[in-house]
C-alpha positions, 0 to 999 in steps of 0.5 A: 395054445402057447408055443415058446421058441428058445431063441431071440434070433429074428430069423428063427422067430420069423420062420416059426411064425410063418410056418405055423400059419400052414397048420390049422391047429397051430396057426392061432398059437401065441408065440413066446420067445426065451433065451436059454443056455445049453451045455453044448459048445456055441458052435456045434461040430457034430450031429450029436451036438447039434441035436443035443443043442436043439433038444436042450433048448426045447426042454429048457424053454418048456415053461407054461406052454403047450410046445417049445421049440429048440433050433440049433445049427452046426457042422456035421462030419460028412463023407466025401465033402471037400471040407469033410463037413456040411452045415445043417439045422435041427429043430426039436419040438417038445410037448412035455413028454416027447421030443419031435425032431426035424432036419434041414437040408445040408450044405457045404461052403465052396471054400473048404477053409471056412468050415476047417477054420470052425473045426480046427480053430474052434471059431464060430461060423460068423467069424470064419465068414468074416475072415474069408471076406464073405461078410462084415456082419457080426452075427450072420445067423441073425441075418441071411446066414452063410447059406444066404450069401452062398446061394446069392439069396436063393435060400436064406437062414430063415428058409433053412430053419423052416425046413427043419421046423417043417420036418419036425412038424410031421409028428404033430400034423393030425 
């Protein structure tokens, strides 16, 4: 069995590799990686955009494999959130015919300015976290992620990806 992950992000690849070990029918799969493009913005700012990005990634990487996995995170409008938004991750698994979706837990940055910068100024979350002094890392999503910083390491980007993957795998667990 071959599974293609539509990313070169080391956190995403590690999450997929680790989670698949929990599934007897998937644990021996060969995992390939592939960068793909989507038509959504680099920083999705709605549930629709996040889901569409994950689905496009999964479908665009379905090449010579049994399953392809698209992973996307972004901000979604959330009633009563201080900033009006929460960050979530979406996993789309494509089998050539159907798409299977899963979501991660959502979280809000305690400083509403972080998400507002992303929404109002159109900058990526990595840049917003640098501007408020949370990190100097160029691509926080390739490291612990903003969730890793905000939880002081209690949860990291890989954990968030694992959550969305595990909930998508509900559809493929015999």
